[in-house]
N, C-alpha and C positions, 0 to 999 in steps of 0.2 A: 233209741234208735245209732249207736258208736259207727260212721264210716269213715276208713279211711282215703285217703287219694294218694294216690304215689307220681310224682309230677320225675321227668330226665334230671339229670345236673349238666347232660352233655351240650357244650355247644358249636363241635365244628365239625360241618357235613361232608363226612370222609377226607377225599384230597380235595376237594374242591375251593379250598380257604373262605368257604364262603357260613357264616354265622347259620346255627340251627338249634334248637330247643324243642320243647312243650310248645302245642297250639292252641293259643289262646284263646279259642270260642271252648277247647275241649276242656280246659278247668272250667272256666266263665259261665259256660249252660248248666253244665253238672252240680255244681258248686250252688248255685242257688237254686236249681230244682232240690236237693238235699236241706239247704237252710232252709228253704222256705217250707219245705214238710217238717220242720221243728229239729231233723236232726242235729246230733253233736259232727261236724268236720275235724278230724288231722291231716292233715295235708304234710308227708314226707320226700324226703327226695334223697337222693345217695351221699351227698357231700351238706345236707342240709341245707338252713341259709334261701338265699334268693337262687330258685330255677331261673335258667337262659331261657328266654321268650323267646320263640320262631319268628324273626323282624317282617318274614313275609305275614304269617298271621296275622298283622297290626298292620296290614295295609290297610288305606282309607277306603278301598275296595272293598276288605274282608271283614268289616265291620259287622257284627251282630247287636241284636239287640244286650242279650248277655256280656258282652264285650263294653257297652257304652255305662251299662250299670255297672262293671265291676270299675271303669274309671272314674266315673263318679263318688265309687263308695271306700272310705279309709280305711276301714277294718276290713274289709274283704284283703286290699292289698298289704297288710301288715301283716295279716296271715302268711300269705303267700313270700312272703321277703323274709320270713322268718321260721320255714317249715323243718320238720325235725331230720334229725339222722334216721335215716332209713334202718340203721342198724341199732336203732333207740327205741322203734316199735314193735308191739306183739301180737299176734293174733287172736291169745288170749284175752286182748283187752277190748278187742275190736268185733265188730257184728259181721262184717263185709268190707272189700277192697275194691277200690276202684281206679284201673289204668288210664288219664289222659292218653293222645299220642302225640302226631310229631313227628317229625324223625330222627331226635333225639334219643331215646327208648331204643332206635335197633341198633346202638353203640354202645349205650351202657346197659340200662334195664333186661334185657335180653339178654348179656354174659354176667349178670351181678349174680354171685349165688346169694347175695343176703332175701333179694328179688324173690329167684327160684324157689328158698325154701320158705318165705313169707306166704308166697301162693299157695306153696302146696300147705303148708300149717293149716292156712284159712279153707282149703278145700278139704283136706283130712277131716277136719273136725267140723263138716258137713255147713260149711259158709261160703254165701254166691263170691265170684270173684269175674269180675265185669269191665272188659276194655273197650276200645273204641275206634278205629283207625288207624296208624301203623300199630298201638300200644296190643294187640292180643300176636302181635310177633313177640310180645315177651313170653309169653308160653314154650317157648320153642324149644325150652330145655326142661320144662316142667313136666314130672309125671304123677301118675296115679297110679297108686297097686302096680307100677313097675312097667306102666304102657305111657309113651305121650296123653298128655292130658288130653289132647283135644282130640284123640282116635274113637272113631264114631261117632262123634260129636257133631252137629249141627254150629256151624260157624261163619262167620265174616271177618271181612278187614278190609283195609286198601288194596284195591281190584290192580292188576298187574295193568290195567287199561289206564288207570287214575295214575298211576306211578310214570307211564310210560308220556301221558297227558302232562306232567309237569317237569321234565326230563330229567328225572332220577334213575331207570331203571338200569346204567351201571355205576351209581354211585354207592345207593345203599348196598348193606355187608348179603342182604336178601332182599328178595320180592315177598310180600307178608302173604301172597293167595298160595303161590306156589307152596310156599314151606309149611302154612297150616294142610294144604293136600299132601305135601310128603309125609308129613306128620299123620294120615289117615284120617286128618281130620273133612266133613262132607263139607264141601266150602260152595256158599251159596250168595248170589250175588242180584245188584239191582244196577242201572243205567248208571256210567259216571256221576256221581255227586249228586244223586238225590239219596234221599234216609232211610235206612234198613238197618234192623237190630233184629237177634234173634236172642231166644230165649233155648236153650236145651239143657234141662234142670237147672244145675247150680251154674252155669257159662253163660254168663250174659255177654254179646260181641254186636259192635255195631260196623258199620262200613270207611264211611270217613265222618270230616267235618261235621257236616249235614244230617248227623245219625247222634252228635255226643247227647242232645238234648234227651231222643227218644231213648236210648241206652239210659241212661241214668234214671230215667221214666220206668224204664221195665225193670232192673233195678229196683227202685223203691218198690212196683208192686209183689215183686216176688217177694222181699222182705215182709210187705204188710202180710201177701199172702199167708206166710209161715208161717208169724204173729198170732195171726188171727185161727188155723188150724190147730 
């Protein structure tokens, strides 16, 4: 099984001057879910090379077992330090795609025509697409058969109340929950910071950082079920 993980290259949090990037847990936990299952993982970002880690995701209070494992894993660190440029990968060569969140994707991947086309290529060829936390926001320009890809689908993502809790409601380009609803998505959520993931057909979305492992496992389950069918 060949899985593509797509990370942001954007490192500035709007006009605040503060740093952002991808959320480390949302990369580390899925990465190990996939590699422990024997999957071949390719990691890409718009600019290639080392993508920016949101410094808040690496705070002492935010450490998770997967993050601690990553910090003791030179091989995984090298994978992250040398991501492929996004415009060099193709859906033809891979089985599925997973987008970790963090605030960074809201600025680059959500508007990136390369990313938009890549998601459409995966989905149009019958391959699943998964995203967690802020990353479902990367779907907001993606279409399927002329309609928003999320229209009529059960979806989740970082909620308005979670964005309010971190004080960034008026900093982000758009609110993930509001945007998915505007596009016709059937948005579902659980209380803030609890794990929650939804599989609807070939689309898998998770609510927040706590949902990263569950979202990755849901993608693996879908892939294994398709393989067994």
